[in-house]
N, C-alpha and C positions, 0 to 999 in steps of 0.2 A: 504233271509232267513238265519238262523245260520247253519253252516256245522254240519251235524249229529255228536253228542258226543263231538265235541271240543268247540263249541259255537263260533267259530271264524266266522266274518261277511263275506259274499261271495257277497252280492248283490251290485249293482251299482246304487246309488241314483241319480235320475233325477233332473233337475232343471235349472234354468237360465245359470248356468256353465257347464251342460251336465253331471254332476256327477262327483265327486271327491273322492270318498271313497277308500282308500287303501284295497285290498282283500289279505286276507292269511289265511293259515289253518295248522293245526298240524296234523301230521300221524295219522291216526284213531287207529293203534297199540298201541301207547303209549299216553295215556290220563292222563292228570293232572287236579287235583280237589282240591279244597279247601273247605272254610267254607259253609255250608248249601249244600253240594253236587254239587257246581256249577263248571262245567269246565271252565278252564282257556285257553282262545284261543290265538292265535298268538305268542306263545313262539318259539324263535328261537333255544335257547339252554339253557339247564338245566343241570349242572354238579354237582357232589356230591363226596366230598374226605372225606375218612375215615382214620384217622391216629392214631397210637399207638406207644409208646416209648418202646424198648425191652432193658432189661439188660442182658449182657451176662457174665455169670459167668465163670471164668477161674482158671485153676489149673496149677501150674508150674510142679509138679510131672508127670501129663499127656501131658504137653505141648499144651494145646488145650483148646477148650471150653467144660466145662463138663455140663453145663445146661443154659437154657434160660428162662426167664420169663418177662412178661410185667410189666413194672414199673409205668405205668399211664394209666388214663381211655382212652378209645379212643375218639378223638375229630370229630365231624361232622361238615362240613362247605361245601359251595357250591356257585355256580354262576348262575345267571338267566339273560337271555336276551330276551326281548320282543318288537315286533313292536307296537307302539301307534296307536289305532285304535279307532274311535268314541270319541275322547278325553279321554278316559279311561286310567289313569296312572298305572304303574305297582302294587302299593300297592292296588288300588282300583279293580284290575283283580284278586287279591287275597282275595277279600271282607273285605278290610280294609276301615275304615272310615276316613282316613287321606291320604295325599300324600307326606308330608315330613317326612324325617326320625327322625326329632327331636320330632315328635309327637308320635312315637311309644311307648306304654306302655306295652300291652298285647303281649305274643307270639302267633303264630298260627300254624297249622299243614299243611304240604303239603302231598298230596296223589297221588301216581303214579300208574296207572294201565297198566300193560303189558298184552295186549289182543291179543298177537300173537297165542295163543291157540284156536282153533275153539270152545271148550266147555268152558263156563263161569267158570264151576268148577276148570279149570286149570289155568286161569287167575293169574299172580301173582301181588299182591297189596304190594307196599312198602309205608311205612308211615315215613316221616320225622318229628319228635315230637319237638313241642315247638320252632319254627323258630323265630330268631330275625335277622331282617336286621342288617348288619355291615356298608355297604356303599349303597348309592343309586345316581346313575348318569343318566343324559340323555343328549341326543345330536341330533342335526339336521345335518344329512350328505348331503352335497351339491350335491354330486354325484347322488345320486336317490331320494333325497327329502323325505326322511324317517325319522320320528321321532323314536328312539330307546331308551327304558329305559333299564338300567342294575343295577344289584345288588349282593352284596355278603351277604352271610348269614351264622350264626352259629346256631346250633341246639343242644337240649339235647342228643336225641338219634334217632335211625333208627332201624327198624325192617320190616320184610316181611312175608307174608303168602300166601299160595295158595288156591283160592277159598273162603274159609271163615277162620275166626279168629281161630288161633291155629294150622292150617294145615302147615306143614313144606314146605317152598317154595323149599328147595333142595331135589330133588327127581332124580336127574339123567337126566332129560328131555327127549327130544325125542331120544336121543342117548342111553338111558339105561345105563348110567355110573352106575357102582357098588359103592355105596357109602361106606366110613368106617363105621363100626359099633362097638358099646360097648355093654357090658352086661346089665342085666336088673338091676343090682344093681346101674347103673347111672341113673336111672329113679325113680321117685317117684311121690305120688299124689299132693304134693306141686307144682310140675311143669306140672301137667295135664298129667302124664304118659310120658312125653318126657325126653330126656336126657338134661343134663345141656345146652349143645351147641345149641339144638333145641329150648329150652325154650328161652334162650336169643335171638335167630334169629328171633322168631315169637312174642317177647314180651309177651310171656304167664306168667301169675301169677304176673304181674308188673315187670318182670325181665328188668333191664336197661342194663345189660351186663352179660358175662359169668363170671366175677369175684365178682359178688354180691350173689353169691349163698351160703347159709349156708352150713358148712361142706365141703367147696371146697378143703381145704388143706388135708383133710383125703381122700377124693375121688380121687384127683390127685396122691397123693403119692401111693395109692392101684393101680390105674390103671398103673403108671410107673413101 
């Protein structure tokens, strides 16, 4: 049978060779899905990097940095490692109809479900949007005779929500951390009543980032 939630294969198939299927599973607390809401099993590692360049503005008269500003969009990239089971290649596991990198035309989304909370309404869902593989590698490890697929990717944007779309994922968690707050003037109907940062973090209103909000310069200068 397939392991609950992860779709990783656990059965040992009999036959003349006595069964030779590799068994593996993904932690049930972190669930990775893609097209058609299908769980992607046998993933050993998925890492995500979010990087943005910062420009620091200096002034001789004060002998120091007087302001800092982001000077480029945040770039999203990552790595994936997966054990190959049942002849399924990495791209196939993500619902793609190809196995070689040169064939990819269309991007896809990766959904990560953090199921550590007891209630589904508190699960944190992270969506990595419009993923394109940058490299795709596979190898046969002579030590343990396991086929492993690896890939690096780049994506257009990333956002998270708690429970259902639009709910901020940052709530202070089980520790009850008191989060920074800003006045109601930094929330409006175009962002679903959320602040600029929350709207960008949850992908509300089509926000691709905190720097694409109309009137941002006026809002920031007022806030400062």
